[in-house]
C-alpha positions in Angstrom: -31.7 103.0 -27.3 -35.0 101.3 -28.7 -35.3 97.3 -28.6 -35.8 97.9 -32.6 -32.9 100.2 -32.8 -30.2 97.9 -31.0 -31.2 94.8 -33.5 -30.8 97.0 -36.6 -27.0 97.9 -34.7 -26.3 94.5 -34.4 -27.9 93.3 -37.9 -26.7 96.4 -40.0 -28.6 98.4 -41.6 -32.4 97.8 -41.8 -33.4 96.0 -45.4 -29.9 95.3 -46.3 -27.5 92.1 -45.0 -24.8 92.8 -42.7 -21.3 92.0 -44.1 -20.0 91.4 -41.1 -18.9 87.7 -40.4 -19.3 85.7 -37.4 -16.2 84.2 -35.7 -15.7 81.0 -35.5 -14.0 76.6 -35.5 -13.7 75.5 -39.0 -13.7 72.1 -39.4 -9.9 71.5 -39.9 -9.5 73.0 -36.5 -11.7 70.6 -35.4 -10.5 67.8 -36.8 -7.1 68.6 -35.5 -8.2 68.7 -32.2 -9.5 65.6 -32.4 -6.3 64.2 -33.9 -4.4 65.7 -30.9 -7.2 64.5 -28.3 -6.9 61.3 -29.4 -3.4 60.7 -29.8 -3.4 61.7 -26.1 -6.3 59.6 -25.2 -4.7 56.8 -27.2 -1.5 57.5 -24.8 -3.5 57.0 -21.4 -5.0 53.5 -23.2 -1.7 52.1 -23.6 -0.9 51.9 -20.3 -3.7 50.0 -19.1 -3.2 46.4 -21.3 0.3 46.6 -19.7 -1.0 46.9 -16.3 -3.7 44.1 -16.5 -0.8 41.9 -18.1 1.4 42.7 -15.3 -1.6 42.0 -12.9 -2.0 38.8 -14.9 1.3 37.9 -14.5 1.8 39.0 -11.1 -1.8 37.0 -9.8 -0.3 34.0 -11.7 2.6 34.3 -10.0 1.1 34.3 -6.7 -1.0 31.4 -7.5 2.0 29.5 -8.5 3.7 30.1 -5.4 0.4 29.0 -3.3 0.3 25.8 -5.5 3.7 24.7 -5.0 3.9 25.5 -1.3 0.3 23.2 -0.8 2.1 20.7 -2.6 5.1 20.8 -0.4 2.8 20.6 2.6 1.0 17.6 1.2 4.0 15.7 0.8 4.8 15.9 4.0 1.7 14.2 5.6 3.1 11.2 3.4 6.8 10.6 4.0 7.0 7.0 4.0 5.4 7.1 0.4 8.2 9.4 -1.2 9.6 7.9 -4.2 13.4 7.4 -4.2 14.1 9.0 -6.6 12.3 11.2 -10.1 14.1 10.9 -12.9 13.8 12.0 -17.1 13.6 9.6 -19.3 12.5 8.4 -22.6 11.9 4.6 -24.3 14.3 3.6 -27.1 12.3 0.6 -29.2 10.7 -0.4 -26.3 13.6 -0.1 -23.5 13.7 2.2 -21.3 16.6 4.5 -21.2 17.2 7.1 -18.2 18.4 10.4 -18.9 21.6 10.8 -16.3 22.3 13.6 -18.8 19.3 16.2 -18.9 19.3 19.0 -16.5 16.3 19.9 -14.7 16.6 23.7 -15.4 16.6 22.4 -19.7 12.4 22.5 -20.6 13.6 21.5 -23.9 11.6 19.0 -25.3 13.1 15.9 -26.1 11.2 15.4 -29.4 13.2 16.0 -33.2 10.2 16.2 -35.1 6.6 17.7 -35.1 4.1 17.5 -37.4 0.6 19.7 -37.8 -1.7 17.6 -35.5 1.6 17.9 -32.4 2.3 14.2 -32.7 6.4 13.6 -32.0 9.3 12.0 -32.7 13.0 11.6 -32.0 16.1 11.8 -33.4 15.8 8.1 -35.0 11.7 8.4 -36.3 10.8 6.8 -33.0 7.0 7.6 -32.2 6.8 9.3 -28.9 3.4 10.8 -28.5 1.9 14.3 -28.3 4.6 17.5 -27.8 3.1 18.1 -24.2 4.5 15.2 -23.3 8.1 15.5 -23.6 8.2 19.2 -22.9 8.4 21.6 -20.1 7.7 19.1 -16.6 6.7 16.4 -18.5 10.4 15.7 -19.7 10.9 14.8 -15.7 8.1 12.1 -15.2 10.0 9.0 -14.2 9.2 8.0 -10.6 11.1 5.1 -9.2 10.8 3.4 -6.1 7.2 5.3 -4.5 6.3 2.6 -2.0 5.6 2.5 1.5 4.4 -0.7 3.9 1.7 -2.9 2.4 -1.4 -1.2 3.7 -4.0 -2.3 6.0 -7.1 -4.2 4.2 -9.9 -2.3 3.8 -13.1 -3.5 1.3 -13.0 -1.6 -2.1 -15.8 -3.6 -4.3 -18.6 -5.9 -3.7 -16.4 -9.0 -3.3 -14.5 -10.5 -0.9 -11.4 -10.5 -4.7 -11.2 -6.7 -3.7 -10.3 -6.8 0.5 -6.9 -5.9 0.4 -4.4 -3.0 0.7 -5.3 -0.4 -1.1 -2.8 1.8 -2.3 -3.2 5.1 -4.7 -0.1 6.5 -6.3 0.6 10.3 -5.4 1.0 11.6 -9.0 -1.3 9.8 -11.1 -2.5 9.7 -13.4 -0.2 7.0 -15.4 1.3 6.1 -18.4 0.5 2.7 -18.3 2.1 -0.1 -20.6 1.8 -3.6 -20.3 4.0 -6.2 -20.9 4.5 -6.9 -24.5 6.3 -9.6 -25.6 10.0 -9.7 -24.4 9.6 -5.9 -23.6 8.9 -5.8 -19.9 5.8 -3.9 -18.5 6.7 -0.2 -17.8 5.2 -0.7 -14.6 7.0 -2.3 -11.5 5.9 -3.5 -8.5 8.3 -4.6 -6.1 9.7 -5.1 -2.2 12.5 -4.6 0.0 15.6 -4.8 -1.3 17.6 -8.5 -0.7 21.1 -8.8 0.7 23.8 -9.0 -1.0 26.9 -11.4 -0.2 29.9 -12.0 -3.0 30.5 -15.7 -3.0 28.6 -19.1 -2.1 27.8 -20.0 1.1 28.6 -23.4 2.6 26.5 -26.0 2.2 25.6 -25.9 5.9 25.4 -22.0 6.0 21.9 -20.0 7.6 20.4 -18.9 4.1 16.9 -16.6 4.2 14.7 -15.6 1.1 15.9 -11.7 1.9 19.9 -12.6 0.5 21.4 -13.6 -3.3 24.9 -14.4 -3.8 26.6 -12.8 -6.6 29.1 -15.1 -8.3 32.5 -15.0 -10.6 32.0 -10.5 -9.4 35.3 -9.6 -11.4 34.1 -11.1 -14.4 31.6 -9.4 -17.8 28.8 -12.0 -16.8 28.3 -11.8 -13.4 25.7 -14.2 -12.4 23.6 -14.4 -9.0 21.7 -17.2 -7.2 18.5 -16.8 -5.4 17.2 -18.9 -2.3 14.1 -21.3 -4.0 11.1 -21.5 -2.7 10.4 -24.8 -0.3 7.5 -27.6 -2.3 6.8 -28.3 1.3 5.7 -24.6 1.9 5.3 -22.7 -1.5 3.6 -24.1 -4.6 4.4 -20.9 -6.8 7.3 -19.4 -8.8 9.1 -16.8 -6.9 9.8 -13.5 -9.5 12.7 -10.8 -8.7 13.5 -7.9 -9.8 17.0 -7.1 -11.1 18.5 -3.5 -11.6 22.2 -2.4 -12.6 24.4 -0.2 -14.2 27.3 -1.6 -17.1 30.2 -0.6 -19.2 28.7 -1.7 -23.2 31.2 -1.6 -26.1 30.3 1.0 -28.7 31.7 -1.5 -31.1 34.2 0.6 -31.8 37.2 0.3 -28.8 35.1 2.6 -27.0 32.8 2.0 -23.8 29.8 4.1 -22.4 27.9 3.2 -19.4 24.4 2.2 -19.3 21.6 1.8 -16.8 19.3 -1.5 -16.9 16.5 -0.5 -14.5 13.4 -2.5 -15.9 15.0 -5.5 -17.8 13.0 -9.2 -18.0 11.9 -10.2 -14.5 13.6 -13.4 -13.4 11.7 -16.3 -12.4 12.5 -19.3 -10.0 10.6 -22.6 -9.6 10.3 -24.0 -6.1 12.6 -26.8 -5.5 12.6 -29.5 -2.2 15.0 -29.1 0.5 18.8 -29.6 -0.2 20.9 -31.3 2.3 20.7 -29.0 4.7 17.3 -28.5 4.9 16.8 -25.2 3.8 15.5 -23.9 0.5 18.2 -24.5 -2.0 19.8 -22.1 -4.2 18.8 -21.4 -8.2 21.0 -22.0 -11.1 23.2 -19.5 -11.8 21.7 -16.5 -13.8 23.7 -14.0 -15.5 23.4 -11.4 -16.0 24.9 -9.9 -19.3 25.9 -11.7 -22.3 23.3 -14.2 -24.8 21.7 -16.2 -22.0 21.3 -13.6 -19.4 19.3 -10.3 -19.1 21.2 -8.5 -21.5 22.3 -9.0 -24.6 24.3 -5.5 -25.3 28.3 -6.6 -25.7 28.7 -5.4 -21.8 32.4 -5.1 -20.7 31.9 -5.0 -16.8 29.2 -5.0 -14.5 29.2 -2.2 -11.8 28.8 -4.2 -8.3 28.0 -0.9 -6.5 24.6 -0.6 -8.5 23.7 -4.0 -8.8 20.1 -4.2 -6.7 17.5 -7.4 -6.2 14.5 -7.0 -5.0 11.2 -10.0 -5.8 8.6 -8.5 -7.9 5.4 -8.5 -6.4 2.9 -10.6 -9.0 0.2 -9.4 -10.6 -3.0 -11.2 -10.8 -6.3 -10.4 -12.3 -8.3 -7.5 -10.9 -11.5 -10.2 -10.9 -12.0 -14.0 -10.8 -8.8 -14.6 -8.8 -8.6 -14.7 -5.2 -5.5 -13.4 -3.3 -3.8 -16.3 -1.6 -3.7 -17.5 1.8 0.5 -17.7 1.8 2.1 -15.8 -1.0 2.2 -11.9 0.5 4.1 -11.3 -2.6 0.5 -10.6 -5.1 -1.4 -7.5 -6.0 -3.9 -6.7 -8.4 -3.9 -3.3 -10.4 -7.3 -1.8 -10.2 -7.3 1.2 -11.9 -4.7 1.3 -14.8 -5.1 4.9 -16.1 -5.5 6.7 -12.5 -2.9 4.4 -10.6 -4.7 2.2 -8.2 -3.0 -0.9 -6.8 -4.6 -3.5 -3.9 -2.5 -5.7 -2.2 -3.1 -8.8 -0.6 -4.2 -8.5 2.5 -1.9 -10.6 4.3 1.0 -8.2 3.1 0.4 -6.4 6.0 1.7 -8.1 8.7 4.6 -9.4 7.4 8.0 -8.7 8.8 11.2 -9.5 6.9 14.2 -10.5 10.0 17.7 -9.8 9.1 20.9 -10.8 11.6 21.9 -7.6 12.4 18.9 -5.4 11.6 15.6 -4.9 13.3 12.6 -6.3 11.6 11.4 -4.6 8.8 7.5 -4.4 7.3 7.3 -5.6 4.2 7.4 -2.6 1.8 6.1 -2.1 -2.0 6.9 0.0 -3.8 6.4 1.5 -7.8 8.5 2.6 -10.6 6.0 4.1 -13.3 5.8 7.3 -15.4 3.2 10.3 -14.9 1.0 10.8 -17.5 1.0 14.0 -17.3 1.7 17.1 -14.3 -0.2 19.2 -16.0 -3.0 17.2 -14.7 -3.6 19.1 -11.7 -3.9 17.8 -7.8 -6.5 18.8 -5.4 -7.0 16.7 -2.1 -9.7 18.0 0.3 -12.5 17.0 2.1 -16.1 17.2 0.5 -17.4 19.9 3.0 -20.9 19.3 4.7 -23.8 20.3 3.0 -26.0 23.1 3.8 -29.7 24.1 3.0 -29.8 27.1 -0.1 -32.8 29.6 1.7 -35.7 28.9 3.3 -38.0 26.5 2.3 -40.5 27.8 -0.7 -42.2 25.8 -3.2 -39.8 27.3 -5.9 -36.7 26.1 -3.4 -37.5 22.7 -1.7 -34.3 22.7 0.0 -32.1 20.0 -1.7 -29.0 19.8 0.2 -25.5 20.8 -1.0 -22.0 21.6 -0.8 -19.3 23.4 -2.8 -15.5 24.0 -3.3 -13.0 26.1 -4.2 -10.2 24.8 -6.7 -6.6 26.6 -6.1 -7.0 27.5 -9.7 -9.3 28.5 -12.2 -10.0 29.2 -15.8 -10.0 25.2 -16.7 -10.1 24.5 -20.1 -13.0 23.6 -22.2 -13.2 21.0 -24.9 -12.9 22.2 -28.3 -11.3 25.6 -27.2 -8.2 26.1 -28.9 -5.1 25.2 -27.2 -1.8 26.8 -26.9 -0.6 25.2 -30.5 -4.1 25.7 -32.0 -5.3 22.4 -31.8 -8.8 21.5 -30.0 -8.4 20.9 -26.1 -9.5 17.4 -25.3 -11.3 15.6 -22.3 -8.8 14.1 -19.9 -7.4 11.3 -22.4 -6.5 8.5 -19.8 -10.1 9.5 -18.1 -12.9 10.8 -19.5 -12.6 9.3 -22.9 -13.4 5.8 -23.6 -11.1 3.5 -23.9 -10.3 0.7 -26.2 -7.5 -1.0 -25.2 -8.7 -3.5 -22.5 -7.7 -1.1 -19.5 -10.5 0.7 -16.9 -12.8 2.7 -18.1 -14.3 5.2 -16.2 -15.6 7.8 -18.5 -19.0 6.8 -17.9 -18.9 9.1 -14.7 -18.5 11.8 -17.1 -21.5 14.4 -17.1 -21.8 17.2 -19.5 -19.5 20.4 -19.3 -17.7 19.1 -17.0 -14.5 18.1 -19.2 -11.0 18.3 -17.8 -12.6 17.6 -14.4 -12.4 14.0 -12.4 -13.1 13.6 -9.0 -11.6 10.7 -7.0 -12.0 8.8 -3.7 -9.7 8.3 -2.1 -10.6 5.8 0.1 -12.0 3.1 -2.7 -9.9 4.5 -5.6 -13.7 5.1 -7.4 -14.5 7.8 -9.6 -17.3 9.9 -8.5 -20.2 10.1 -11.3 -21.1 13.6 -12.3 -24.6 12.8 -12.7 -26.6 10.0 -11.3 -26.4 6.8 -13.7 -30.2 6.2 -13.5 -31.6 9.3 -14.4 -28.8 11.2 -16.7 -30.9 14.5 -16.7 -30.0 14.4 -12.6 -26.8 16.6 -12.3 -24.6 15.5 -9.5 -21.1 17.3 -9.8 -20.7 20.8 -11.5 -18.1 23.0 -11.8 -17.8 26.8 -13.1 -15.0 26.7 -15.2 -14.1 30.4 -15.2 -13.9 30.4 -11.1 -13.1 26.7 -10.4 -16.3 26.6 -8.2 -17.1 22.9 -7.8 -20.8 22.3 -6.9 -21.8 18.5 -5.3 -25.8 18.2 -5.2 -27.8 15.2 -3.0 -28.8 12.4 -5.1 -31.6 11.9 -2.9 -32.9 15.7 -1.7 -32.7 14.2 1.6 -30.7 16.8 3.9 -31.0 14.2 6.7 -28.7 12.2 5.5 -26.1 14.9 4.0 -24.8 15.0 0.8 -25.5 11.3 -1.5 -23.2 10.5 -3.7 -22.3 7.9 -6.5 -18.8 6.0 -7.1 -18.1 4.3 -9.9 -15.5 1.3 -8.0 -12.9 -0.3 -9.1 -15.0 -3.4 -9.9 -16.9 -1.4 -12.6 -20.4 -1.2 -10.0 -21.4 1.8 -8.7 -22.4 2.4 -5.1 -24.1 5.2 -3.1 -21.9 7.3 -0.7 -22.6 10.0 2.3 -19.8 12.2 0.7 -19.9 14.8 4.1 -16.4 14.7 4.9 -15.1 12.2 2.5 -11.6 12.4 1.3 -11.4 12.9 -2.6 -9.0 14.0 -5.1 -10.1 16.8 -7.8 -7.9 15.9 -10.8 -8.2 19.3 -13.3 -6.6 20.9 -16.4 -6.4 24.6 -16.8 -5.4 26.8 -19.6 -2.0 28.4 -19.5 -0.7 25.0 -19.3 -0.1 25.2 -15.9 1.9 22.1 -14.5 2.4 21.2 -11.2 6.1 18.9 -10.7 8.0 17.5 -8.0 11.7 16.6 -8.2 13.4 14.7 -6.4 17.0 13.7 -6.5 18.3 9.7 -5.1 17.2 8.8 -1.9 20.8 6.8 -2.0 24.0 7.3 -3.6 27.0 4.8 -4.6 30.2 5.7 -5.5 31.5 5.5 -9.4 34.8 5.1 -10.1 34.5 7.5 -13.4 32.5 10.5 -14.0 32.0 9.2 -17.3 28.2 8.5 -17.9 27.7 9.1 -14.7 24.4 7.4 -13.4 21.4 8.6 -11.2 22.4 7.6 -8.3 25.8 8.1 -8.6 28.6 10.0 -7.4 32.4 10.4 -8.5 35.3 11.9 -6.2 37.3 14.4 -7.9 41.1 12.5 -8.8 40.0 9.5 -8.9 41.0 8.7 -11.8 43.8 10.8 -12.6 43.1 14.3 -14.0 39.9 14.0 -14.0 37.9 16.5 -11.3 39.6 18.7 -8.6 40.4 16.8 -5.4 38.1 18.6 -3.4 34.8 18.4 -4.9 32.4 15.5 -5.3 30.3 15.4 -8.8 26.8 14.0 -9.4 25.1 13.6 -12.5 23.5 16.4 -14.4 20.3 15.4 -13.9 20.9 16.3 -9.8 21.8 20.0 -11.0 20.2 22.0 -8.5 19.2 19.1 -5.8 20.5 19.7 -2.9 22.4 16.5 -0.7 23.9 15.7 2.5 26.5 13.7 2.7 26.9 11.2 5.9 30.4 10.8 6.4 33.8 12.4 3.9 37.2 12.5 5.0 39.6 15.3 3.7 43.2 16.4 3.9 44.1 20.4 4.6 46.5 22.6 3.5 49.1 21.6 6.7 47.7 17.9 6.5 45.7 17.2 8.8 43.0 14.7 8.2 39.4 16.1 9.0 36.3 13.5 9.5 33.3 16.4 8.1 29.5 14.4 9.2 26.4 14.9 8.2 26.9 17.8 6.0 24.2 19.3 3.5 25.6 20.4 0.3 23.4 22.2 -2.8 24.7 20.7 -5.8 25.2 23.3 -8.6 27.3 23.7 -12.3 30.3 25.4 -12.4 33.7 26.0 -14.3 35.6 23.2 -14.3 38.2 22.1 -16.9 38.5 18.5 -16.8 34.5 16.6 -15.3 31.5 19.0 -17.2 29.5 17.6 -14.6 27.5 19.8 -10.8 29.2 19.2 -8.3 29.6 20.1 -4.0 32.7 21.3 -2.8 34.2 21.1 0.4 35.9 24.3 0.3 32.6 25.7 1.1 32.1 24.8 4.1 36.6 24.5 4.8 38.5 26.8 2.5 41.3 25.5 4.2 40.6 21.5 2.3 42.9 20.1 0.3 42.1 16.4 -0.7 39.0 13.8 -0.3 41.2 11.3 1.6 40.9 7.6 1.0 43.0 6.6 3.7 39.7 4.9 5.4 38.9 2.9 2.3 35.7 5.4 0.9 36.7 8.9 0.7 32.8 9.7 1.3 30.0 7.6 1.8 26.4 7.4 3.0 25.1 10.5 0.4 21.7 10.9 0.4 19.2 13.4 -1.2 18.2 16.3 1.9 15.2 17.6 -0.4 12.3 17.5 -2.6 11.4 20.2 -5.0 7.8 21.6 -6.2 8.4 23.6 -9.1 5.1 25.1 -10.4 5.1 25.8 -14.5 2.9 28.4 -16.8 3.0 29.7 -20.2 0.7 32.8 -21.0 1.8 32.4 -25.0 0.8 30.2 -27.8 2.1 28.8 -31.2 0.7 27.3 -34.3 1.5 23.9 -35.6 1.6 23.6 -39.4 3.1 20.8 -41.8 6.2 22.1 -42.1 8.3 19.8 -38.8 11.4 21.9 -38.6 9.2 25.6 -38.2 7.1 23.7 -35.6 9.7 22.6 -33.6 11.6 25.9 -33.6 7.9 27.8 -32.5 7.8 25.2 -29.3 11.2 26.2 -28.4 10.6 29.8 -29.1 7.2 29.3 -27.0 9.3 27.5 -24.2 11.5 30.6 -23.6 8.1 31.7 -22.4 8.0 29.8 -19.4 7.3 31.0 -15.9 8.1 29.4 -12.8 7.9 29.0 -8.5 9.5 26.4 -6.3 9.2 25.7 -3.5 12.1 23.4 -1.5 11.7 21.7 1.9 14.2 19.4 3.7 12.3 15.8 2.9 14.0 12.6 2.7 12.8 9.0 1.9 13.5 6.3 5.0 15.6 3.7 4.6 15.0 1.7 1.7 16.2 -2.1 3.0 19.7 -1.3 1.1 
């Protein structure tokens, strides 16, 4: 068959159209195939977002674990500066109230109302501030007793007035409130504990500057007296800090316990020597009552909680030199970062007590952490490197880089977790109008939510050249967290030169190579690194009602209240570790035992009579029946045994509206998404001279 014949066979007879149908795929069939294909693809694609989300969560968890571990190690490097404790606190009508009933695992807000701008207030309508400062990690941010021996002096400014012992607070920036009328400042700086004596000493008895005397100890208005300065030696007042817990009438026949920690300072003027030739005693100062420190209706004062220390007196930052004879002086160089300068003679002062070793003069500080979400990274600037070979396009300007532990820094103007725009770090990067130290001049463009602090001077590094704002000195890749330091003078022979804005307001050029610095920065997802610490030392309470921070209650002290083998602690100590120096107990056979130096974990549990966390001796000795008071104390030398670093982050968001109840509900739902990692270590505050 020829080619033409075959064509005719396939297409039909020549000259006539073929009636044979050609097989193919219809449009409907194609659509069905596409739909089936898409369903299958979508099913596969849905796996990836969950996988990516899981990878992101695992990545954040590893970052948080590393942050907690690194922060613990940094605390170990400065054990002498550990605070005595960190507590939950709030302000009621200007007065500081410590909330010992707040459990650290409760991350809920202290606010009762939140408006559309994120401004919070409590149940009584008292203004609190931005909701973020009273939620999550920021519920526990009152630091008590951070400090150490007065540091050795150094120059931190351009004049002799800025020569002294520099102390940079570990958990700054701080929330600083100056004294306002009768309301004391929330920043307290004080020294070693004075030694307590009950009753007045004999006229000829030896007295020292480190004693105080309790008058009428069983009276509801306990009074104390102090040694006063000798006019032949001192020409300045001595100012004392007094703190205690008291039982206060509620006006209806009941009482409640309240802690008084930041009271009006007691000022004692100098007097002439008395007949013994020693510094005389002051007039009796009642702790409670109409003419005392506390005007509440006090029923009784808990003597076990009474502590007295001498205040360091604050001098103006400039315009006044330190005294040549009074070591109890300091200057607040930066009340936002938390930088203090002490009288240089304080480093050489020692306190002598009969029967005790000499103690160096210690400076301790009470303050509020501004925001645990401001992360810290302490490091030394690397030696600069030359980028490539010399050319006209590459003049070999020296630079160095450092990678922050967490990337994804916040960007001002972008939406935050509540839908409102992010801001720069308010206390450091915005212009100050409140009279406090203004460091906003050190900021550069596109470097908000990042500040570099010099640990040798307490100053802030300038991110641009103050003399040439177009020259960038510090830049940061906010996505990766890589910080780049550029050389000021473009001279590779002298390393990297930077500019520091000093506490006295002047600027100075310094070589940054190997210099100790602290990066302060904020990142997305509300990452925070928080330190939790129970009391350095506890005192015994006679009742579990309103148990204060730094106290414990032995079960059965009050008939019917508590198990006889348990020691109870306030809710704020739940989950913390404590060391009980000595406890005496009786087993089931009536044999008395002494347990020495035993560590316990304070945990919550079911207790029919006392709703507080506790430690139970039966966890060590199942045969224990009851704590014995035969030796007069039952348990003593109870101390906090560990420090916990907790890292929180929240990958979700919520939106504020004009409806306050709805805002509070949205915030509480958002708070259910907190993720956390913790790292705990055995680390105790050194003897606090009690």
